[in-house]
All heavy atoms as a GROMACS GRO file, in nm:
protein
  524
    1MET      N    1  -1.673   1.039   2.001
    1MET     CA    2  -1.540   1.032   2.041
    1MET      C    3  -1.520   0.883   2.104
    1MET      O    4  -1.415   0.834   2.093
    1MET     CB    5  -1.508   1.152   2.145
    1MET     CG    6  -1.357   1.149   2.190
    1MET     SD    7  -1.247   1.156   2.058
    1MET     CE    8  -1.145   1.291   2.109
    2GLY      N    9  -1.621   0.841   2.183
    2GLY     CA   10  -1.606   0.716   2.249
    2GLY      C   11  -1.586   0.606   2.150
    2GLY      O   12  -1.509   0.510   2.181
    3GLY      N   13  -1.648   0.610   2.039
    3GLY     CA   14  -1.634   0.509   1.936
    3GLY      C   15  -1.495   0.501   1.883
    3GLY      O   16  -1.446   0.388   1.851
    4LEU      N   17  -1.430   0.610   1.859
    4LEU     CA   18  -1.294   0.619   1.812
    4LEU      C   19  -1.196   0.559   1.911
    4LEU      O   20  -1.101   0.482   1.872
    4LEU     CB   21  -1.248   0.758   1.773
    4LEU     CG   22  -1.317   0.801   1.639
    4LEU    CD1   23  -1.262   0.952   1.614
    4LEU    CD2   24  -1.281   0.726   1.519
    5ILE      N   25  -1.219   0.591   2.037
    5ILE     CA   26  -1.136   0.530   2.148
    5ILE      C   27  -1.160   0.384   2.149
    5ILE      O   28  -1.055   0.308   2.161
    5ILE     CB   29  -1.172   0.597   2.282
    5ILE    CG1   30  -1.133   0.751   2.283
    5ILE    CG2   31  -1.101   0.524   2.399
    5ILE    CD1   32  -1.176   0.823   2.409
    6ALA      N   33  -1.277   0.340   2.134
    6ALA     CA   34  -1.304   0.196   2.137
    6ALA      C   35  -1.235   0.127   2.024
    6ALA      O   36  -1.177   0.018   2.024
    6ALA     CB   37  -1.457   0.167   2.137
    7ALA      N   38  -1.238   0.194   1.900
    7ALA     CA   39  -1.160   0.144   1.786
    7ALA      C   40  -1.020   0.126   1.807
    7ALA      O   41  -0.964   0.029   1.762
    7ALA     CB   42  -1.192   0.231   1.653
    8VAL      N   43  -0.951   0.224   1.866
    8VAL     CA   44  -0.817   0.218   1.897
    8VAL      C   45  -0.778   0.102   2.002
    8VAL      O   46  -0.687   0.027   1.982
    8VAL     CB   47  -0.759   0.356   1.953
    8VAL    CG1   48  -0.618   0.342   2.004
    8VAL    CG2   49  -0.775   0.467   1.849
    9VAL      N   50  -0.873   0.098   2.105
    9VAL     CA   51  -0.848  -0.010   2.199
    9VAL      C   52  -0.865  -0.150   2.138
    9VAL      O   53  -0.784  -0.230   2.166
    9VAL     CB   54  -0.946   0.003   2.318
    9VAL    CG1   55  -0.932  -0.108   2.407
    9VAL    CG2   56  -0.898   0.126   2.396
   10ALA      N   57  -0.963  -0.162   2.045
   10ALA     CA   58  -0.990  -0.282   1.987
   10ALA      C   59  -0.866  -0.325   1.883
   10ALA      O   60  -0.830  -0.442   1.884
   10ALA     CB   61  -1.108  -0.278   1.892
   11GLY      N   62  -0.820  -0.227   1.826
   11GLY     CA   63  -0.698  -0.247   1.737
   11GLY      C   64  -0.575  -0.291   1.825
   11GLY      O   65  -0.502  -0.394   1.781
   12ALA      N   66  -0.545  -0.232   1.924
   12ALA     CA   67  -0.440  -0.267   2.016
   12ALA      C   68  -0.464  -0.408   2.082
   12ALA      O   69  -0.375  -0.485   2.084
   12ALA     CB   70  -0.425  -0.169   2.137
   13ALA      N   71  -0.588  -0.436   2.114
   13ALA     CA   72  -0.612  -0.564   2.162
   13ALA      C   73  -0.599  -0.680   2.062
   13ALA      O   74  -0.538  -0.792   2.096
   13ALA     CB   75  -0.758  -0.569   2.222
   14THR      N   76  -0.641  -0.648   1.947
   14THR     CA   77  -0.617  -0.744   1.836
   14THR      C   78  -0.482  -0.776   1.814
   14THR      O   79  -0.439  -0.886   1.790
   14THR     CB   80  -0.694  -0.703   1.714
   14THR    OG1   81  -0.836  -0.674   1.738
   14THR    CG2   82  -0.681  -0.795   1.598
   15ALA      N   83  -0.401  -0.665   1.798
   15ALA     CA   84  -0.256  -0.688   1.782
   15ALA      C   85  -0.184  -0.760   1.891
   15ALA      O   86  -0.104  -0.848   1.878
   15ALA     CB   87  -0.194  -0.546   1.763
   16ALA      N   88  -0.238  -0.739   2.024
   16ALA     CA   89  -0.190  -0.813   2.133
   16ALA      C   90  -0.206  -0.960   2.121
   16ALA      O   91  -0.120  -1.037   2.150
   16ALA     CB   92  -0.233  -0.756   2.268
   17VAL      N   93  -0.344  -0.992   2.093
   17VAL     CA   94  -0.377  -1.133   2.074
   17VAL      C   95  -0.296  -1.197   1.966
   17VAL      O   96  -0.254  -1.309   1.979
   17VAL     CB   97  -0.526  -1.142   2.054
   17VAL    CG1   98  -0.570  -1.279   2.020
   17VAL    CG2   99  -0.600  -1.093   2.189
   18ALA      N  100  -0.273  -1.130   1.856
   18ALA     CA  101  -0.210  -1.192   1.740
   18ALA      C  102  -0.059  -1.206   1.774
   18ALA      O  103   0.004  -1.317   1.740
   18ALA     CB  104  -0.203  -1.098   1.624
   19ALA      N  105   0.000  -1.111   1.852
   19ALA     CA  106   0.138  -1.126   1.893
   19ALA      C  107   0.152  -1.242   1.994
   19ALA      O  108   0.251  -1.322   1.980
   19ALA     CB  109   0.178  -0.994   1.965
   20VAL      N  110   0.064  -1.256   2.087
   20VAL     CA  111   0.067  -1.373   2.189
   20VAL      C  112   0.047  -1.498   2.109
   20VAL      O  113   0.130  -1.598   2.137
   20VAL     CB  114  -0.038  -1.354   2.283
   20VAL    CG1  115  -0.055  -1.484   2.377
   20VAL    CG2  116  -0.001  -1.231   2.388
   21GLY      N  117  -0.030  -1.508   2.015
   21GLY     CA  118  -0.060  -1.615   1.930
   21GLY      C  119   0.072  -1.664   1.854
   21GLY      O  120   0.116  -1.784   1.848
   22GLU      N  121   0.128  -1.566   1.795
   22GLU     CA  122   0.248  -1.589   1.720
   22GLU      C  123   0.367  -1.641   1.811
   22GLU      O  124   0.444  -1.735   1.790
   22GLU     CB  125   0.303  -1.458   1.660
   22GLU     CG  126   0.416  -1.478   1.560
   22GLU     CD  127   0.445  -1.345   1.487
   22GLU    OE1  128   0.439  -1.239   1.535
   22GLU    OE2  129   0.480  -1.379   1.363
   23LEU      N  130   0.376  -1.580   1.932
   23LEU     CA  131   0.462  -1.622   2.043
   23LEU      C  132   0.446  -1.773   2.069
   23LEU      O  133   0.529  -1.842   2.114
   23LEU     CB  134   0.483  -1.532   2.145
   23LEU     CG  135   0.548  -1.391   2.128
   23LEU    CD1  136   0.525  -1.309   2.248
   23LEU    CD2  137   0.680  -1.417   2.092
   24ALA      N  138   0.316  -1.807   2.079
   24ALA     CA  139   0.276  -1.940   2.122
   24ALA      C  140   0.303  -2.045   2.004
   24ALA      O  141   0.271  -2.164   2.015
   24ALA     CB  142   0.137  -1.937   2.166
   25GLY      N  143   0.344  -1.996   1.884
   25GLY     CA  144   0.362  -2.084   1.782
   25GLY      C  145   0.257  -2.093   1.688
   25GLY      O  146   0.255  -2.174   1.575
   26ILE      N  147   0.156  -2.014   1.687
   26ILE     CA  148   0.051  -2.005   1.577
   26ILE      C  149   0.095  -1.932   1.461
   26ILE      O  150   0.141  -1.818   1.474
   26ILE     CB  151  -0.083  -1.944   1.639
   26ILE    CG1  152  -0.132  -2.021   1.763
   26ILE    CG2  153  -0.186  -1.924   1.530
   26ILE    CD1  154  -0.238  -1.962   1.832
   27SER      N  155   0.088  -1.993   1.358
   27SER     CA  156   0.136  -1.938   1.229
   27SER      C  157   0.032  -1.820   1.185
   27SER      O  158  -0.085  -1.831   1.185
   27SER     CB  159   0.131  -2.045   1.119
   27SER     OG  160   0.161  -1.981   0.995
   28LEU      N  161   0.104  -1.718   1.144
   28LEU     CA  162   0.030  -1.592   1.089
   28LEU      C  163   0.043  -1.587   0.941
   28LEU      O  164   0.026  -1.484   0.878
   28LEU     CB  165   0.068  -1.469   1.153
   28LEU     CG  166   0.053  -1.458   1.304
   28LEU    CD1  167   0.095  -1.325   1.352
   28LEU    CD2  168  -0.083  -1.479   1.344
   29VAL      N  169   0.070  -1.701   0.879
   29VAL     CA  170   0.092  -1.706   0.729
   29VAL      C  171  -0.030  -1.756   0.666
   29VAL      O  172  -0.096  -1.853   0.698
   29VAL     CB  173   0.205  -1.805   0.702
   29VAL    CG1  174   0.226  -1.830   0.558
   29VAL    CG2  175   0.331  -1.755   0.767
   30VAL      N  176  -0.072  -1.683   0.569
   30VAL     CA  177  -0.193  -1.713   0.485
   30VAL      C  178  -0.167  -1.708   0.343
   30VAL      O  179  -0.107  -1.604   0.286
   30VAL     CB  180  -0.304  -1.610   0.509
   30VAL    CG1  181  -0.435  -1.638   0.430
   30VAL    CG2  182  -0.349  -1.602   0.660
   31GLY      N  183  -0.183  -1.816   0.260
   31GLY     CA  184  -0.146  -1.816   0.126
   31GLY      C  185  -0.006  -1.809   0.110
   31GLY      O  186   0.048  -1.759  -0.002
   32GLY      N  187   0.085  -1.838   0.205
   32GLY     CA  188   0.227  -1.835   0.184
   32GLY      C  189   0.281  -1.693   0.214
   32GLY      O  190   0.412  -1.674   0.213
   33VAL      N  191   0.188  -1.608   0.262
   33VAL     CA  192   0.242  -1.469   0.303
   33VAL      C  193   0.216  -1.447   0.436
   33VAL      O  194   0.105  -1.455   0.490
   33VAL     CB  195   0.168  -1.359   0.200
   33VAL    CG1  196   0.208  -1.228   0.241
   33VAL    CG2  197   0.184  -1.385   0.056
   34PRO      N  198   0.317  -1.409   0.517
   34PRO     CA  199   0.289  -1.385   0.658
   34PRO      C  200   0.214  -1.236   0.683
   34PRO      O  201   0.248  -1.152   0.612
   34PRO     CB  202   0.435  -1.369   0.721
   34PRO     CG  203   0.519  -1.338   0.607
   34PRO     CD  204   0.454  -1.387   0.481
   35ILE      N  205   0.122  -1.238   0.782
   35ILE     CA  206   0.044  -1.124   0.813
   35ILE      C  207   0.111  -1.057   0.926
   35ILE      O  208   0.131  -1.119   1.034
   35ILE     CB  209  -0.102  -1.159   0.844
   35ILE    CG1  210  -0.167  -1.236   0.735
   35ILE    CG2  211  -0.178  -1.038   0.886
   35ILE    CD1  212  -0.308  -1.286   0.768
   36PRO      N  213   0.163  -0.938   0.914
   36PRO     CA  214   0.229  -0.883   1.016
   36PRO      C  215   0.119  -0.836   1.134
   36PRO      O  216   0.016  -0.820   1.108
   36PRO     CB  217   0.283  -0.743   0.957
   36PRO     CG  218   0.203  -0.718   0.841
   36PRO     CD  219   0.154  -0.847   0.796
   37VAL      N  220   0.176  -0.842   1.255
   37VAL     CA  221   0.087  -0.831   1.371
   37VAL      C  222   0.017  -0.684   1.363
   37VAL      O  223  -0.100  -0.677   1.390
   37VAL     CB  224   0.164  -0.838   1.506
   37VAL    CG1  225   0.092  -0.788   1.622
   37VAL    CG2  226   0.214  -0.979   1.533
   38PHE      N  227   0.092  -0.589   1.307
   38PHE     CA  228   0.044  -0.445   1.298
   38PHE      C  229  -0.067  -0.445   1.192
   38PHE      O  230  -0.162  -0.372   1.213
   38PHE     CB  231   0.158  -0.356   1.244
   38PHE     CG  232   0.113  -0.225   1.232
   38PHE    CD1  233   0.074  -0.149   1.349
   38PHE    CD2  234   0.113  -0.153   1.101
   38PHE    CE1  235   0.045  -0.008   1.335
   38PHE    CE2  236   0.060  -0.027   1.106
   38PHE     CZ  237   0.035   0.041   1.216
   39GLY      N  238  -0.083  -0.547   1.089
   39GLY     CA  239  -0.173  -0.560   1.006
   39GLY      C  240  -0.312  -0.580   1.066
   39GLY      O  241  -0.417  -0.532   1.025
   40PHE      N  242  -0.315  -0.672   1.167
   40PHE     CA  243  -0.438  -0.693   1.233
   40PHE      C  244  -0.492  -0.575   1.304
   40PHE      O  245  -0.613  -0.559   1.307
   40PHE     CB  246  -0.409  -0.814   1.349
   40PHE     CG  247  -0.384  -0.948   1.291
   40PHE    CD1  248  -0.262  -1.001   1.271
   40PHE    CD2  249  -0.504  -1.029   1.260
   40PHE    CE1  250  -0.241  -1.118   1.222
   40PHE    CE2  251  -0.469  -1.160   1.218
   40PHE     CZ  252  -0.351  -1.203   1.191
   41SER      N  253  -0.400  -0.506   1.364
   41SER     CA  254  -0.439  -0.383   1.434
   41SER      C  255  -0.496  -0.285   1.346
   41SER      O  256  -0.609  -0.218   1.362
   41SER     CB  257  -0.323  -0.314   1.501
   41SER     OG  258  -0.359  -0.199   1.576
   42VAL      N  259  -0.437  -0.248   1.224
   42VAL     CA  260  -0.471  -0.162   1.126
   42VAL      C  261  -0.609  -0.198   1.063
   42VAL      O  262  -0.713  -0.113   1.066
   42VAL     CB  263  -0.390  -0.149   1.015
   42VAL    CG1  264  -0.432  -0.068   0.894
   42VAL    CG2  265  -0.257  -0.083   1.065
   43LEU      N  266  -0.633  -0.327   1.031
   43LEU     CA  267  -0.773  -0.367   0.978
   43LEU      C  268  -0.864  -0.352   1.085
   43LEU      O  269  -0.988  -0.321   1.042
   43LEU     CB  270  -0.750  -0.509   0.920
   43LEU     CG  271  -0.691  -0.511   0.776
   43LEU    CD1  272  -0.679  -0.656   0.739
   43LEU    CD2  273  -0.762  -0.431   0.684
   44THR      N  274  -0.839  -0.389   1.209
   44THR     CA  275  -0.946  -0.386   1.300
   44THR      C  276  -0.993  -0.245   1.323
   44THR      O  277  -1.119  -0.213   1.338
   44THR     CB  278  -0.888  -0.431   1.435
   44THR    OG1  279  -0.866  -0.576   1.422
   44THR    CG2  280  -0.999  -0.430   1.551
   45PHE      N  281  -0.895  -0.153   1.319
   45PHE     CA  282  -0.926  -0.002   1.344
   45PHE      C  283  -1.011   0.042   1.215
   45PHE      O  284  -1.110   0.111   1.252
   45PHE     CB  285  -0.800   0.084   1.356
   45PHE     CG  286  -0.822   0.226   1.362
   45PHE    CD1  287  -0.877   0.278   1.494
   45PHE    CD2  288  -0.806   0.315   1.258
   45PHE    CE1  289  -0.903   0.414   1.497
   45PHE    CE2  290  -0.839   0.441   1.265
   45PHE     CZ  291  -0.883   0.499   1.383
   46ILE      N  292  -0.960   0.016   1.091
   46ILE     CA  293  -1.032   0.070   0.988
   46ILE      C  294  -1.171   0.011   0.977
   46ILE      O  295  -1.278   0.094   0.955
   46ILE     CB  296  -0.951   0.029   0.851
   46ILE    CG1  297  -0.834   0.102   0.847
   46ILE    CG2  298  -1.038   0.048   0.730
   46ILE    CD1  299  -0.732   0.060   0.740
   47LEU      N  300  -1.197  -0.107   1.003
   47LEU     CA  301  -1.335  -0.173   0.996
   47LEU      C  302  -1.414  -0.126   1.104
   47LEU      O  303  -1.536  -0.110   1.085
   47LEU     CB  304  -1.322  -0.325   0.992
   47LEU     CG  305  -1.259  -0.370   0.860
   47LEU    CD1  306  -1.240  -0.527   0.865
   47LEU    CD2  307  -1.341  -0.330   0.736
   48SER      N  308  -1.360  -0.094   1.222
   48SER     CA  309  -1.440  -0.029   1.334
   48SER      C  310  -1.482   0.109   1.297
   48SER      O  311  -1.595   0.136   1.327
   48SER     CB  312  -1.336  -0.025   1.460
   48SER     OG  313  -1.312  -0.151   1.511
   49VAL      N  314  -1.401   0.180   1.237
   49VAL     CA  315  -1.446   0.305   1.197
   49VAL      C  316  -1.549   0.306   1.092
   49VAL      O  317  -1.638   0.392   1.072
   49VAL     CB  318  -1.322   0.401   1.142
   49VAL    CG1  319  -1.360   0.528   1.073
   49VAL    CG2  320  -1.222   0.421   1.246
   50VAL      N  321  -1.544   0.199   0.993
   50VAL     CA  322  -1.643   0.188   0.900
   50VAL      C  323  -1.779   0.160   0.963
   50VAL      O  324  -1.894   0.209   0.933
   50VAL     CB  325  -1.609   0.066   0.801
   50VAL    CG1  326  -1.732   0.026   0.714
   50VAL    CG2  327  -1.492   0.098   0.706
   51GLY      N  328  -1.769   0.076   1.064
   51GLY     CA  329  -1.900   0.045   1.148
   51GLY      C  330  -1.948   0.168   1.216
   51GLY      O  331  -2.070   0.189   1.223
   52LEU      N  332  -1.859   0.243   1.278
   52LEU     CA  333  -1.901   0.367   1.327
   52LEU      C  334  -1.965   0.467   1.231
   52LEU      O  335  -2.077   0.530   1.258
   52LEU     CB  336  -1.773   0.449   1.396
   52LEU     CG  337  -1.716   0.394   1.520
   52LEU    CD1  338  -1.592   0.454   1.546
   52LEU    CD2  339  -1.819   0.403   1.635
   53VAL      N  340  -1.910   0.492   1.116
   53VAL     CA  341  -1.973   0.568   1.008
   53VAL      C  342  -2.112   0.509   0.973
   53VAL      O  343  -2.211   0.595   0.965
   53VAL     CB  344  -1.878   0.581   0.885
   53VAL    CG1  345  -1.947   0.642   0.772
   53VAL    CG2  346  -1.754   0.654   0.920
   54LEU      N  347  -2.124   0.373   0.956
   54LEU     CA  348  -2.252   0.322   0.928
   54LEU      C  349  -2.354   0.342   1.044
   54LEU      O  350  -2.473   0.384   1.017
   54LEU     CB  351  -2.244   0.167   0.914
   54LEU     CG  352  -2.361   0.092   0.889
   54LEU    CD1  353  -2.437   0.129   0.763
   54LEU    CD2  354  -2.337  -0.061   0.879
   55ALA      N  355  -2.308   0.343   1.164
   55ALA     CA  356  -2.399   0.360   1.273
   55ALA      C  357  -2.446   0.511   1.275
   55ALA      O  358  -2.565   0.536   1.304
   55ALA     CB  359  -2.326   0.328   1.404
   56LEU      N  360  -2.358   0.593   1.250
   56LEU     CA  361  -2.394   0.751   1.247
   56LEU      C  362  -2.487   0.775   1.134
   56LEU      O  363  -2.587   0.844   1.150
   56LEU     CB  364  -2.270   0.826   1.234
   56LEU     CG  365  -2.175   0.833   1.356
   56LEU    CD1  366  -2.045   0.903   1.322
   56LEU    CD2  367  -2.247   0.898   1.474
   57VAL      N  368  -2.465   0.720   1.016
   57VAL     CA  369  -2.555   0.735   0.909
   57VAL      C  370  -2.691   0.687   0.931
   57VAL      O  371  -2.795   0.750   0.908
   57VAL     CB  372  -2.496   0.679   0.761
   57VAL    CG1  373  -2.599   0.668   0.648
   57VAL    CG2  374  -2.372   0.755   0.732
   58LEU      N  375  -2.688   0.554   0.989
   58LEU     CA  376  -2.815   0.491   1.021
   58LEU      C  377  -2.903   0.581   1.128
   58LEU      O  378  -3.016   0.596   1.117
   58LEU     CB  379  -2.811   0.356   1.058
   58LEU     CG  380  -2.766   0.260   0.948
   58LEU    CD1  381  -2.738   0.119   1.000
   58LEU    CD2  382  -2.853   0.256   0.830
   59ALA      N  383  -2.822   0.628   1.230
   59ALA     CA  384  -2.887   0.706   1.337
   59ALA      C  385  -2.955   0.819   1.274
   59ALA      O  386  -3.063   0.869   1.342
   59ALA     CB  387  -2.792   0.738   1.438
   60ARG      N  388  -2.915   0.874   1.175
   60ARG     CA  389  -2.972   1.002   1.113
   60ARG      C  390  -3.063   0.974   0.999
   60ARG      O  391  -3.138   1.074   0.958
   60ARG     CB  392  -2.856   1.090   1.066
   60ARG     CG  393  -2.787   1.145   1.180
   60ARG     CD  394  -2.692   1.251   1.144
   60ARG     NE  395  -2.633   1.325   1.254
   60ARG     CZ  396  -2.506   1.311   1.301
   60ARG    NH1  397  -2.427   1.219   1.239
   60ARG    NH2  398  -2.464   1.376   1.395
   61SER      N  399  -3.075   0.843   0.957
   61SER     CA  400  -3.149   0.832   0.836
   61SER      C  401  -3.264   0.720   0.840
   61SER      O  402  -3.354   0.724   0.746
   61SER     CB  403  -3.068   0.806   0.702
   61SER     OG  404  -2.994   0.680   0.750
   62VAL      N  405  -3.269   0.645   0.944
   62VAL     CA  406  -3.369   0.548   0.954
   62VAL      C  407  -3.449   0.563   1.077
   62VAL      O  408  -3.395   0.610   1.182
   62VAL     CB  409  -3.321   0.401   0.932
   62VAL    CG1  410  -3.256   0.387   0.790
   62VAL    CG2  411  -3.219   0.360   1.044
   63ARG      N  412  -3.562   0.498   1.082
   63ARG     CA  413  -3.644   0.519   1.213
   63ARG      C  414  -3.592   0.418   1.318
   63ARG      O  415  -3.604   0.450   1.434
   63ARG     CB  416  -3.800   0.474   1.171
   63ARG     CG  417  -3.891   0.508   1.263
   63ARG     CD  418  -4.037   0.489   1.218
   63ARG     NE  419  -4.046   0.361   1.142
   63ARG     CZ  420  -4.143   0.261   1.194
   63ARG    NH1  421  -4.215   0.287   1.292
   63ARG    NH2  422  -4.151   0.156   1.132
   64ARG      N  423  -3.552   0.299   1.283
   64ARG     CA  424  -3.493   0.201   1.387
   64ARG      C  425  -3.345   0.166   1.354
   64ARG      O  426  -3.330   0.062   1.314
   64ARG     CB  427  -3.590   0.082   1.379
   64ARG     CG  428  -3.729   0.110   1.417
   64ARG     CD  429  -3.810  -0.019   1.428
   64ARG     NE  430  -3.897   0.014   1.546
   64ARG     CZ  431  -3.938  -0.101   1.614
   64ARG    NH1  432  -3.920  -0.225   1.598
   64ARG    NH2  433  -4.034  -0.067   1.704
   65PRO      N  434  -3.262   0.263   1.387
   65PRO     CA  435  -3.125   0.251   1.342
   65PRO      C  436  -3.056   0.118   1.423
   65PRO      O  437  -2.971   0.051   1.351
   65PRO     CB  438  -3.050   0.374   1.392
   65PRO     CG  439  -3.134   0.427   1.495
   65PRO     CD  440  -3.283   0.390   1.462
   66ARG      N  441  -3.089   0.091   1.533
   66ARG     CA  442  -3.034  -0.020   1.594
   66ARG      C  443  -3.069  -0.146   1.530
   66ARG      O  444  -2.978  -0.230   1.502
   66ARG     CB  445  -3.068  -0.038   1.748
   66ARG     CG  446  -2.999  -0.161   1.822
   66ARG     CD  447  -3.054  -0.151   1.958
   66ARG     NE  448  -2.998  -0.030   2.025
   66ARG     CZ  449  -3.030   0.004   2.155
   66ARG    NH1  450  -3.115  -0.071   2.216
   66ARG    NH2  451  -2.986   0.118   2.197
   67THR      N  452  -3.191  -0.165   1.491
   67THR     CA  453  -3.229  -0.288   1.424
   67THR      C  454  -3.163  -0.296   1.288
   67THR      O  455  -3.126  -0.409   1.245
   67THR     CB  456  -3.392  -0.287   1.412
   67THR    OG1  457  -3.452  -0.285   1.542
   67THR    CG2  458  -3.440  -0.420   1.336
   68VAL      N  459  -3.166  -0.196   1.210
   68VAL     CA  460  -3.107  -0.192   1.080
   68VAL      C  461  -2.962  -0.216   1.083
   68VAL      O  462  -2.904  -0.296   1.000
   68VAL     CB  463  -3.122  -0.057   0.999
   68VAL    CG1  464  -3.068  -0.051   0.874
   68VAL    CG2  465  -3.292  -0.043   0.982
   69PHE      N  466  -2.894  -0.161   1.182
   69PHE     CA  467  -2.747  -0.190   1.201
   69PHE      C  468  -2.727  -0.332   1.231
   69PHE      O  469  -2.626  -0.391   1.162
   69PHE     CB  470  -2.690  -0.103   1.321
   69PHE     CG  471  -2.554  -0.118   1.330
   69PHE    CD1  472  -2.458  -0.047   1.257
   69PHE    CD2  473  -2.494  -0.206   1.433
   69PHE    CE1  474  -2.308  -0.065   1.274
   69PHE    CE2  475  -2.358  -0.223   1.437
   69PHE     CZ  476  -2.266  -0.147   1.372
   70VAL      N  477  -2.787  -0.385   1.322
   70VAL     CA  478  -2.770  -0.534   1.339
   70VAL      C  479  -2.805  -0.629   1.224
   70VAL      O  480  -2.722  -0.710   1.203
   70VAL     CB  481  -2.851  -0.574   1.461
   70VAL    CG1  482  -2.854  -0.733   1.481
   70VAL    CG2  483  -2.806  -0.505   1.596
   71ARG      N  484  -2.908  -0.600   1.158
   71ARG     CA  485  -2.943  -0.677   1.037
   71ARG      C  486  -2.843  -0.663   0.934
   71ARG      O  487  -2.798  -0.764   0.859
   71ARG     CB  488  -3.085  -0.640   0.985
   71ARG     CG  489  -3.199  -0.687   1.074
   71ARG     CD  490  -3.322  -0.657   1.023
   71ARG     NE  491  -3.437  -0.711   1.105
   71ARG     CZ  492  -3.552  -0.674   1.092
   71ARG    NH1  493  -3.592  -0.598   1.007
   71ARG    NH2  494  -3.645  -0.716   1.189
   72THR      N  495  -2.788  -0.534   0.918
   72THR     CA  496  -2.684  -0.510   0.813
   72THR      C  497  -2.545  -0.580   0.841
   72THR      O  498  -2.494  -0.644   0.764
   72THR     CB  499  -2.651  -0.359   0.800
   72THR    OG1  500  -2.787  -0.300   0.765
   72THR    CG2  501  -2.557  -0.321   0.690
   73THR      N  502  -2.513  -0.568   0.968
   73THR     CA  503  -2.376  -0.619   1.006
   73THR      C  504  -2.384  -0.773   1.019
   73THR      O  505  -2.278  -0.836   0.978
   73THR     CB  506  -2.326  -0.556   1.140
   73THR    OG1  507  -2.420  -0.576   1.236
   73THR    CG2  508  -2.293  -0.407   1.124
   74VAL      N  509  -2.494  -0.829   1.069
   74VAL     CA  510  -2.503  -0.977   1.070
   74VAL      C  511  -2.510  -1.037   0.932
   74VAL      O  512  -2.445  -1.133   0.905
   74VAL     CB  513  -2.615  -1.011   1.170
   74VAL    CG1  514  -2.631  -1.170   1.154
   74VAL    CG2  515  -2.586  -0.967   1.312
   75GLY      N  516  -2.584  -0.970   0.850
   75GLY     CA  517  -2.597  -1.018   0.719
   75GLY      C  518  -2.478  -0.996   0.624
   75GLY      O  519  -2.464  -1.068   0.523
   76ALA      N  520  -2.382  -0.918   0.664
   76ALA     CA  521  -2.263  -0.892   0.567
   76ALA      C  522  -2.170  -0.994   0.572
   76ALA      O  523  -2.144  -1.080   0.624
   76ALA     CB  524  -2.202  -0.764   0.624
   0.00000   0.00000   0.00000
């Protein structure tokens, strides 16, 4: 449950930073298409949940889950 709360908080924080950046004049346009502030939040949440699922699977299937998680995520 703590991981999901962290994912929600991370998504909100990412959206807040993107919104402040946009207000400060930083362009959120990539390849001619603007990225909505909400899009930052959604992707952060989704990828955080992917990381949580990976951590849960590794915790149940490998001998050293922390080491494998770090190597997997840094290498990706």
